[in-house]
C-alpha positions as CSV (number, residue, x, y, z in Angstrom):
1,X,52.9,51.5,79.9
2,X,53.8,55.1,79.4
3,X,55.5,55.3,82.9
4,X,57.3,52.0,82.1
5,X,58.7,53.4,79.0
6,X,59.6,56.6,80.5
7,X,61.4,54.7,83.2
8,X,63.5,52.8,80.7
9,X,64.5,55.8,78.9
10,X,65.6,57.4,82.1
11,X,67.2,54.2,83.3
12,X,69.1,54.1,80.1
13,X,70.3,57.7,80.3
14,X,71.4,57.0,83.9
15,X,73.2,54.0,83.0
16,X,75.2,55.9,80.3
17,X,76.6,58.1,83.1
18,X,77.1,55.2,85.5
19,X,79.1,53.1,83.0
20,X,81.4,56.0,82.3
21,X,81.8,56.8,86.0
22,X,82.6,53.1,87.0
23,X,84.5,51.9,83.9
24,X,85.6,55.1,82.0
25,X,88.9,55.5,83.9
26,X,90.0,52.0,82.8
27,X,91.1,53.6,79.5
28,X,93.3,56.0,81.3
29,X,95.6,53.5,83.2
30,X,98.3,56.3,83.8
31,X,95.9,58.7,85.4
32,X,96.3,58.9,89.3
33,X,93.7,56.7,91.1
34,X,92.8,59.9,93.3
35,X,91.8,61.7,90.1
36,X,89.9,58.7,88.7
37,X,87.8,58.5,92.0
38,X,87.1,62.3,91.9
39,X,85.9,62.2,88.3
40,X,83.9,59.0,88.8
41,X,82.0,60.6,91.8
42,X,81.5,63.7,89.8
43,X,80.0,61.7,86.8
44,X,78.0,59.6,89.4
45,X,76.2,62.6,90.8
46,X,74.3,63.1,87.5
47,X,73.6,59.3,87.2
48,X,71.8,59.5,90.6
49,X,69.9,62.7,89.4
50,X,68.5,60.6,86.8
51,X,68.4,57.1,88.5
52,X,66.2,58.3,91.6
53,X,63.3,59.9,89.3
54,X,63.4,56.8,87.0
55,X,62.7,54.6,90.2
56,X,60.1,56.8,91.5
57,X,58.2,56.9,88.3
58,X,58.7,53.4,87.6
59,X,57.3,52.2,91.0
60,X,54.0,53.5,90.1
61,X,53.6,50.5,87.7
62,X,56.3,48.0,88.5
63,X,57.3,46.4,91.6
64,X,60.8,47.1,92.9
65,X,62.0,43.7,91.9
66,X,60.9,44.5,88.4
67,X,62.7,47.9,88.5
68,X,65.9,46.1,89.5
69,X,65.8,43.5,86.9
70,X,65.0,46.0,84.2
71,X,67.8,48.2,85.5
72,X,70.4,45.4,85.4
73,X,69.4,44.3,81.8
74,X,69.8,47.9,80.7
75,X,73.2,48.1,82.5
76,X,74.4,45.2,80.5
77,X,73.1,46.4,77.2
78,X,74.9,49.9,77.8
79,X,78.0,48.1,79.1
80,X,78.3,45.7,76.1
81,X,78.3,48.6,73.6
82,X,80.7,50.7,76.1
83,X,83.2,47.8,76.3
84,X,83.0,47.4,72.5
85,X,83.2,50.9,71.4
86,X,85.3,52.7,74.1
87,X,87.4,50.1,75.6
88,X,87.9,48.1,72.3
89,X,87.0,44.8,73.9
90,X,85.7,42.0,71.8
91,X,82.4,40.3,72.2
92,X,82.5,36.6,72.7
93,X,79.7,33.9,72.3
94,X,80.0,33.4,76.2
95,X,79.0,37.2,76.8
96,X,76.2,36.8,74.3
97,X,74.7,33.9,75.7
98,X,75.1,35.3,79.1
99,X,73.3,38.5,78.1
100,X,70.6,36.2,76.7
101,X,69.9,34.7,79.9
102,X,69.6,38.1,81.5
103,X,66.9,38.8,79.0
104,X,65.2,35.5,80.1
105,X,65.4,36.6,83.7
106,X,63.6,39.9,82.7
107,X,61.0,37.9,80.9
108,X,60.5,35.5,83.8
109,X,60.3,38.6,86.3
110,X,57.5,40.2,84.2
111,X,55.4,37.0,83.8
112,X,52.5,36.6,83.6
113,X,52.1,40.4,83.2
114,X,52.4,41.8,79.8
115,X,55.9,43.1,78.9
116,X,56.6,45.7,79.9
117,X,54.8,46.0,83.3
């Protein structure tokens, strides 16, 4: 349980970096693409420095499948907040339903084990 919570926390932090690296440049449409690529790679380095330990720790108590599904769910949560606050994009009912289906996928992946792991 402790390892799973540590993993989830590290995945949350790594996803903050990942979302900024992948989507942050969208707000700066006039910046040269080369600059966007270099900045994204620089930010992604820190994401990997957190992601790799998260997966190593998580793999002690979760399967690789469970880790990936947990990571995707966290990614969607972080992205929804990022798109709303940073990119000023609205949230529609379709996106909420899609997110709820992803949560359902997490529940299915961890079934019949107790959640989390």
